N, C-alpha and C positions, 0 to 999 in steps of 0.2 A: 382072120385077125382075132386075137384073144380079147376078152373083156377088159383086161388090163391095158392093152394098147388102145382100145376104144376110149377108155377113161383118159389116157394120156393125150389122145387126139382132141378130145372134147375140152379138156382143161387148157391145152395149148392154143386152141382157137380163141378162148376167152382171155388168156393171159399171154399177151404177145411178148416175144423174145424171152420166153421162159421154158421152152420145150426141154432143153437139156436139164434144167433144174427140176422140172416135173418128172421126167423120166428117172432121174437119179433119186428123187424122193420115193417114187413107187418102188424102185429096186431096193432102197433101204428098208422099206416096210416089209417087203418080201423076205429080205435078209435078216430082219429083226435087229436092225442097227439104228443108232440115234443120229440125228442130223442137226447141225447148227446153220441157221440162215443169218448171214451177216450183211447188213446194208442199211442205208439211211432211211429215215421215216418216209412214208408215202410211196413205198415200192410194192405195196399190196402183199406183203408177206403173210399177214394175218388172214386176209381174204382168201388167198390161195389155199392155205391150209384148211380153212373152214370148208371150202368147196371140195378139196381132196377128201376130207373126212366124210362129207355128205355123199360123195361118189362111191366111197368104200362101203356104204350101206349100214349094216347093223353092228358095227364095232362100237364098243363103249368109248365115247370120246369125252375128253376133259380139256378145257381151255382156261387159261388164267393169265392175267397181266400182273407181273410182280412190280412192286415199288420198294423203296428203301425202308418202308414201314410195314411191309408184309409180314405176317406171322404164320407159324406152322398150321394153324387151324384152317387157313384159306386153302391150302393144298391137300392136307392130310385128314381134315375133319375135326370137329370139336371134341372136347373131352366128354366122355360118357359120365355124367354126374352121378348116376345111380351106382355105377361101378366104382367111382372114386370114393363114394361113401363106404364101400366095402373094402377099400384099400387097394383097389386095382386102378392102374393108370392106363386107361384104354381109350382109344379114339373111335368115334362113329365115322366110318370111312365111306359110307354110302354117297355116291356121286362125286367122289374125290379121286385123286390120282391112284391110290392103292387098288381101286377097282376098275381103272381105265385100261383099255387096250391100246388106244392111241391118245397121246397127250401133246398139247401145244402150250408152251410156256413163253410168253412174250416178255422181253427184257429179262431173260433168264439169268443174266449175270448180276442182277440185283439181289440174288438169293443171299440172305444173311446166314451166319453160322448155324442157327437153329434149324433152318430149312436145308442147308447145304449137305450136312452129314446124312440126313435121311434120303435125299435125292441121289446121293452117290450109291447107296445100297440098292435103291430102286433101279437105277440105270444099269449097274454092273451085274448084280446078282439076282435082280428082280425079286428082292425080298423087302418086306415092310415089317418093322419090329413094333408090334402092338402089345403093350404091357410086358415088353421084354421077350416076347415070343415071336420068332421069325415066321412070317406068313408069305407063301409064294404068291406073287401078283401076276395078273394076266398081261402085263405090259408088253406090247409088241415093239413099239417105237416111241421115243420121246423126241419131239422136234422143238428146239429152242430158237428164239429169235433175239437179235440184239443189234444195236447200231454200231457196236464196236466189240473187239475181242478183248479178253482180260489179260493180255500178255503183260507179265511183270507183276501181276497181283497173285502172290503165292497162294493165298487162301482159295482162289478160284481156279488154279491150274489143274487140279484133279477133275473138276467139273468139265473144264474145257477139253481135257483129254478123253472124256467119256464120249464125246461126239465124234464118231468114226468119220463122218462126212461133214465137210465145211463148205457151204455154198455161198459165194458172194452174189448178192442181188443188187443190181444197179437200176438206175432210171432207164426208161425206154430211150434208145439212141436213134433208131432209124425214123425218118420223118413220116414215111407212110405207115409204119407201125404205130407211131404216136397218134396219127389220125384214127387208126383202128381202135386204139386204146380209148381215145376220147369218145368215140361213138358206140363202143361195144358195151355189153352188160356183163356183170358178174353177180354171183350170189344166187343163181337160180339152178344150181346143180341138183340133180335127182340121183337116188341110189342106182348104181350100175352093177355092183357086186355084193356078195354076202360074205359073212365070216367063213363059211365053208369054202367059198372060192379062194379066199386068201390061204386057208390051211392047205388046200390042194396045191396051190402055187408054191408054197413054202416046201412042201414035200417033193414036188417036181424039181425045184431049184436045187435042193439038197443032193439030188442025183446027178446033177451036171458034173462032168469031168473036167479036171484041170490038168492039162498035159504037162509033161516034164519040160517041154520047150517054153511053155508059158511061165513056169516057175523060174526058169533060167532068165527070162526077160525081166521078171520082177526083181531078180537078184541084180541084174545090170542097172536097173533104175535105182535100187537101194545103194549100190556101190557109187554110182555117179553123184547121187545126192550127198552121200557121206563125204566124198572128196571135197565138196563145197561147204561142208559144215552143217548140212541140213539133215538132221537125224530124227527118225520116227521110231517109236517103240516096237518091239517084236509083237506086242499085242495088237497094235494097229495093223501091221502087215497080216497077222493071222486073221483078224476080223474082216479084213478087206476081201479075203477069198469068198466069203458069203455074198458080198456085193457083186463081185465078178460073176458068180454063178447066177445071181438074180438077173443081171443084165443079159447074160446068155439066154436064160429062160424067156425073158421078154422078147428076145429076137428069134425065138423058136428053135434054138440050138441046144444040143446035148453036150456041147463042149465049149469051154471058154476060148474065145479068139483073142488075138493080140490087140485088136482095136477096142476090146473091153477094158484094156489097161488104161485107156484114156481117163477113166474115172479117178485114177491116182492123182490127177492134178487137183482134185477136191479132197484128197485124203492126207497127203503127205506134207503139206505146209503147216507150219505152226503159227507164224506171224504173217499177216497179209503182205508184208514187204517181200516175202519169199514166194508168193503165189506165181508170179510171172516166170521166175527162174525154174520153179518146180514144173510148171506147165511145159516149158520148152524142153526140159530134160525128159519128161514123160513122152512128149511128142516124138523126140528123137529115137525112142525105143519102140513105142507102140505104133506110130504112124509118122515116119520121118518127114513126109511131105508137109505135114502141118507146121513144122518149123518154118518152112518157106512161106506158108500162109501167114503166119504170125509176123514175119519180117515184112511181107508185102503190106499187111494191114498197118503196121507201125509206120512204114514210109508214107502210106496214103494219109494217115492221121496227121503226120507232120505237115503234109501239103495242105490239108484243109484248115489246120490251125493257122498256117500262113495266110490263107484266104480270110479267115475270121479276123486276124490282126489288121490286115489292110482295111477291111470294112469298118472295124472299130476305130481306126485312125481317121476315117471320114474323108479320105482324099483318093478315091478310087479312080479318078479321071487323070491323075498325074501320070507322066510317062513311066516313072520308076515303078509306081504302084501297078499300072497296067501290065508291065513286064512281069512283075511278081505273080499276078493273077494268071497270066498266060502260062508261066512256068508251072504253077500249081496244077492247072488244068491238064497240062501235058503229063505231069507226073501221075495224076490220077488216072488218065487214060492208059498210060503204060502199066500201072498197077492192075487195072481191069484186064488187060491183055495177058499179063503173067498169070493172073488168077484163073482165067479161062483155060490156059494151057494145063494148069494143075488139075482143074476140074476134069479134064479128059482123062488124066492119069488115075484118078481115084474113083471113076464112075463105078457105081455099084458097091462101094466099100462102106456103106452104112454111115457111121458117125462122122467119118472124115468128110464124106460128101455133104452131110448136113452142115458141118462147120463151114465148109467152103461156100455153100449156098448162102448162109447167114452173112459171111464176110462180103460176098458179092453184092448183097442187098445194101449193106452199109456203104460200099464203094459207089454204087449207083446214086445213093442219096447224097454223098459228099460231092460227087461230080456235078449233080444237079445244082447243089448249093454254090459251087464255084462258078458254074455257068451263069447263074442268076446274078452273082456279083459282077460278072462281066457285062451284064445287060443282055444276055442271049436267052 
């Protein structure tokens, strides 16, 4: 097991229900791509990135929380007064983003125009203009976090498009995982890698092959999305290849496999309302069985919502209510059986197997909830 996978395992043990997010973040850093974390407050976005940065070791790390009152000095450094007296408009960038290799910007879409234009150059070209002179920056990846996406805000659309990967972060859903989260500890991460380890990983990932069949599959995804009016830029597709290669590298392979394409569910949506549809279309090409998994989970979720409604109404002893609870329990049991059958079909297929395992845990938790409502 590589040091990168050990890092993923350690972070996943601390941050429950975050393994896919963590693996994708690590792949993005190897691929030198930027990531947006979208989710409500209190989902440990900032803590996760701090521990990830700590685990990566000696990379220069910069972190900042933007507000509507933030000024360029906070991110890019104060003006050099002595240079200004000589007629030069230069910033002192020590300890700021222009010298960072990994950056985390919380509430990133609060960036005002004075910050926005400079960030766009940093993210796309890795250039910082100091006194009008472009300087190459060492930035590997910028990770931004926000409670919501800036869809419809034209001034921020360019910034939003710079994030190759968009990860939705939700509250912990499974009851047993919630208990683990409550009793676990975070923030004690120690360095596990070095800058040299990352450089070697980037070089190795760059050598990973993308077969013609894989590119044909990408084209099928693109065509299917286009038919539904979901369009991503050519640049996003081009940048995505680096992410696919990084995922293959993390899995110890020298060639991209079709289940690596599952990451497109986090790349090709623009508005969160598109995320579910994009995921299903990606699944249908990369791992068709996952479409069935999604349908099973949706049906089970409807069943447990019925249970919660009966409990909320407060009349669980009535004949009609008891019947609803029994029907819900039956539907959840049937969902578990269908999922078990699918699990046998994808055994050993990596990410598909992981997703089915996660769904199975949720179904067990929902079934236990329904049984408790019945008094069993």
